[in-house]
C-alpha positions in Angstrom: -24.3 -11.6 23.1 -26.7 -12.8 25.9 -27.9 -15.6 23.6 -24.3 -16.7 22.9 -23.5 -16.6 26.6 -26.7 -18.6 27.4 -25.8 -21.2 24.6 -22.2 -21.4 25.9 -23.4 -21.9 29.5 -25.8 -24.6 28.3 -23.2 -26.5 26.5 -20.9 -26.2 29.5 -23.6 -27.6 31.8 -24.6 -30.4 29.4 -21.0 -31.5 28.9 -20.2 -31.4 32.7 -23.4 -33.0 33.8 -22.5 -36.7 33.0 -19.1 -36.2 34.6 -20.5 -34.7 37.7 -23.0 -37.6 37.9 -20.3 -40.2 37.7 -18.4 -38.6 40.5 -21.2 -39.3 42.8 -21.7 -42.9 42.0 -19.2 -45.1 43.9 -17.1 -47.5 41.9 -18.3 -51.3 42.0 -16.7 -53.5 44.6 -13.9 -55.7 43.3 -14.9 -59.2 42.5 -14.6 -61.5 45.5 -11.8 -64.0 45.5 -13.0 -67.5 46.5 -11.5 -68.8 49.7 -9.7 -72.1 49.5 -11.5 -74.9 51.4 -10.6 -75.3 55.0 -8.6 -78.6 55.4 -9.9 -79.1 58.9 -13.5 -79.0 57.8 -12.6 -81.4 55.1 -10.7 -84.0 57.2 -12.9 -83.9 60.3 -15.4 -86.4 59.0 -12.6 -88.8 58.0 -11.1 -88.4 61.4 -14.5 -89.2 63.0 -14.9 -92.2 60.9 -11.4 -93.4 61.8 -12.1 -92.9 65.4 -15.1 -95.3 65.3 -13.0 -97.9 63.6 -10.2 -97.6 66.2 -12.7 -97.8 69.0 -14.0 -101.1 67.7 -10.3 -102.4 67.5 -9.9 -101.2 71.1 -13.0 -103.2 72.2 -11.8 -106.3 70.4 -8.3 -106.0 72.0 -9.8 -105.6 75.4 -12.1 -108.6 74.9 -9.1 -110.8 74.0 -7.0 -109.3 76.8 -9.8 -110.4 79.2 -9.9 -113.9 77.8 -6.1 -114.3 78.1 -6.1 -112.9 81.6 -8.8 -115.4 82.6 -6.6 -118.3 81.3 -3.7 -117.0 83.4 -1.5 -116.1 80.4 1.2 -113.5 80.8 -0.1 -110.5 78.9 1.6 -107.7 80.8 3.6 -106.5 77.7 0.5 -106.6 75.6 -1.5 -104.8 78.2 1.1 -102.1 78.4 1.0 -101.6 74.5 -2.8 -101.4 74.7 -2.5 -98.8 77.3 -0.2 -96.7 75.0 -2.7 -97.0 72.3 -5.4 -95.9 74.7 -3.5 -92.7 75.5 -3.3 -92.0 71.7 -6.9 -92.5 71.3 -7.7 -90.2 74.2 -5.5 -87.4 72.8 -7.1 -87.9 69.3 -10.5 -87.6 70.8 -9.6 -84.2 72.4 -8.4 -82.7 69.1 -10.4 -84.6 66.5 -12.4 -81.4 65.5 -9.8 -78.8 66.0 -6.9 -80.6 64.4 -8.2 -83.7 62.5 -4.9 -84.3 60.6 -2.9 -84.8 63.8 -5.8 -86.9 65.2 -5.7 -89.1 62.2 -2.1 -89.7 62.6 -2.5 -90.6 66.3 -5.5 -92.9 65.4 -3.4 -94.6 62.6 -0.6 -95.3 65.1 -3.1 -96.6 67.7 -4.7 -98.8 65.2 -1.4 -100.5 64.4 -0.8 -101.0 68.1 -4.2 -102.6 68.6 -3.9 -104.7 65.5 -0.5 -106.1 66.8 -2.0 -106.7 70.2 -5.0 -108.5 68.7 -2.7 -110.6 66.6 -0.4 -111.5 69.6 -3.5 -112.3 71.8 -5.0 -114.5 69.2 -1.7 -116.4 68.9 -1.6 -116.8 72.6 -5.2 -118.0 72.9 -4.9 -120.5 70.1 
């Protein structure tokens, strides 16, 4: 009877040992879900590049504006539009890293204004 009880106890221990061992091991963590890329980090270099292009347009517009002013031409309207573009560029500079998409839109609008001013000034100077 003692032998049967010992065998029964042994079987019970062996059968419950793997289950008890699994209860102690924590389950594996769920697989990580890849995060979508941040649009700001992707667009910031493009906005920086566009800013440098617009700054060169700005410089060209001011050079032509100075030439037209030296010749005594009426460039008040063109100067006002250049000032409007300057304000857009300044706003874009402030947000180019934190909100590059809005900065790109502002820079695109400023570029249009500078290009028109350059075209008008070249027409006046020729």
